[in-house]
C-alpha positions as CSV (number, residue, x, y, z in Angstrom):
1,X,17.2,-0.9,-13.3
2,X,15.6,1.6,-11.0
3,X,16.9,5.2,-10.6
4,X,19.2,5.7,-7.7
5,X,17.4,6.9,-4.5
6,X,19.0,10.4,-4.7
7,X,16.7,11.0,-7.7
8,X,13.7,10.2,-5.6
9,X,13.1,13.3,-3.6
10,X,10.9,14.0,-0.6
11,X,8.5,15.7,-2.9
12,X,8.5,12.7,-5.3
13,X,7.7,10.5,-2.3
14,X,4.7,12.6,-1.4
15,X,3.5,12.6,-5.0
16,X,4.0,8.8,-5.4
17,X,2.0,8.1,-2.2
18,X,-0.8,10.4,-3.3
19,X,-0.7,8.8,-6.7
20,X,-1.0,5.3,-5.2
21,X,-3.9,6.3,-3.0
22,X,-5.5,7.9,-6.1
23,X,-4.9,4.7,-8.1
24,X,-6.7,2.7,-5.5
25,X,-9.8,5.0,-6.0
26,X,-9.8,4.7,-9.8
27,X,-12.9,2.8,-10.7
28,X,-11.3,-0.3,-12.2
29,X,-8.7,-0.6,-9.4
30,X,-11.3,0.1,-6.8
31,X,-13.5,-2.7,-8.2
32,X,-10.5,-5.1,-8.3
33,X,-9.7,-4.4,-4.7
34,X,-13.3,-4.7,-3.5
35,X,-13.7,-8.0,-5.2
36,X,-10.5,-9.2,-3.6
37,X,-11.6,-8.0,-0.2
38,X,-15.0,-9.7,-0.6
39,X,-13.2,-12.9,-1.6
40,X,-10.9,-12.7,1.4
41,X,-13.7,-12.0,3.8
42,X,-12.5,-11.4,7.4
43,X,-9.6,-13.8,7.1
44,X,-6.2,-12.1,7.5
45,X,-4.4,-15.0,5.8
46,X,-6.7,-14.8,2.8
47,X,-6.3,-11.0,2.8
48,X,-2.5,-11.5,2.5
49,X,-3.0,-14.1,-0.3
50,X,-5.7,-12.3,-2.3
51,X,-5.8,-8.5,-1.5
52,X,-2.1,-7.8,-1.1
53,X,-1.1,-9.0,-4.6
54,X,-3.8,-6.9,-6.2
55,X,-2.7,-3.8,-4.2
56,X,0.9,-4.6,-4.9
57,X,0.3,-4.7,-8.7
58,X,-1.5,-1.3,-8.5
59,X,1.4,0.1,-6.5
60,X,4.0,-1.3,-9.0
61,X,2.2,0.5,-11.9
62,X,2.6,3.8,-10.0
63,X,6.1,3.5,-8.6
64,X,7.5,2.7,-12.1
65,X,6.7,6.3,-13.0
66,X,9.1,7.4,-10.2
67,X,12.0,5.3,-11.4
68,X,11.5,2.1,-9.4
69,X,11.4,-1.3,-11.0
70,X,7.8,-2.7,-11.3
71,X,8.6,-5.8,-9.3
72,X,9.2,-7.0,-5.8
73,X,12.6,-5.4,-5.5
74,X,11.1,-2.1,-6.7
75,X,8.4,-2.3,-4.0
76,X,11.0,-3.0,-1.3
77,X,13.2,0.0,-2.4
78,X,10.1,2.2,-2.6
79,X,9.0,1.1,0.9
80,X,12.6,1.8,2.2
81,X,12.5,5.3,0.8
82,X,9.1,6.0,2.3
83,X,10.3,4.8,5.7
84,X,13.3,7.1,5.4
85,X,11.3,10.1,4.3
86,X,8.4,9.6,6.8
87,X,11.0,10.2,9.6
88,X,11.6,13.6,8.1
89,X,8.1,14.7,7.0
90,X,4.7,14.5,8.8
91,X,2.7,14.6,5.6
92,X,4.6,11.5,4.2
93,X,4.0,9.8,7.6
94,X,0.2,10.5,7.3
95,X,0.0,9.4,3.6
96,X,1.8,6.2,4.4
97,X,-0.5,5.6,7.4
98,X,-3.5,6.1,5.1
99,X,-2.1,3.7,2.6
100,X,-1.6,1.0,5.3
101,X,-5.2,1.6,6.5
102,X,-6.5,0.9,3.0
103,X,-4.7,-2.4,2.9
104,X,-4.8,-3.8,6.4
105,X,-8.2,-4.6,7.9
106,X,-8.9,-3.6,11.5
107,X,-8.6,-6.5,13.9
108,X,-10.5,-6.4,17.2
109,X,-9.4,-8.8,19.9
110,X,-12.3,-10.2,21.8
111,X,-11.6,-11.5,25.4
112,X,-11.4,-15.2,25.4
113,X,-8.9,-15.4,22.5
114,X,-11.2,-15.1,19.5
115,X,-10.5,-12.3,17.0
116,X,-13.0,-10.4,15.0
117,X,-11.9,-8.7,11.8
118,X,-13.7,-5.6,10.6
119,X,-12.7,-5.0,7.0
120,X,-13.0,-1.6,5.5
């Protein structure tokens, strides 16, 4: 079972987010994410089906070091903690924004209803 939230400090949150971003840049993980992004193309549904599970597995490896269970519940609890701390700390807010930017492709709405996805 995961450590209670009171053992996950604001500083731990900053470190965990930095570690997740760093893990995404590690050669093996970077390659896994790039392959998933190429496979998903510019399709948001395929991104959710292919890229998000790869990214989630990488995140689970990191958050386990901070006392969270390496599963869906652990990700939810971690995300809740980040949401709480980002209201208190601008650096956490920025780190979380950077994390989201890594995972969610930019979507450009073209007049006439068609959407163009510009993956990073």
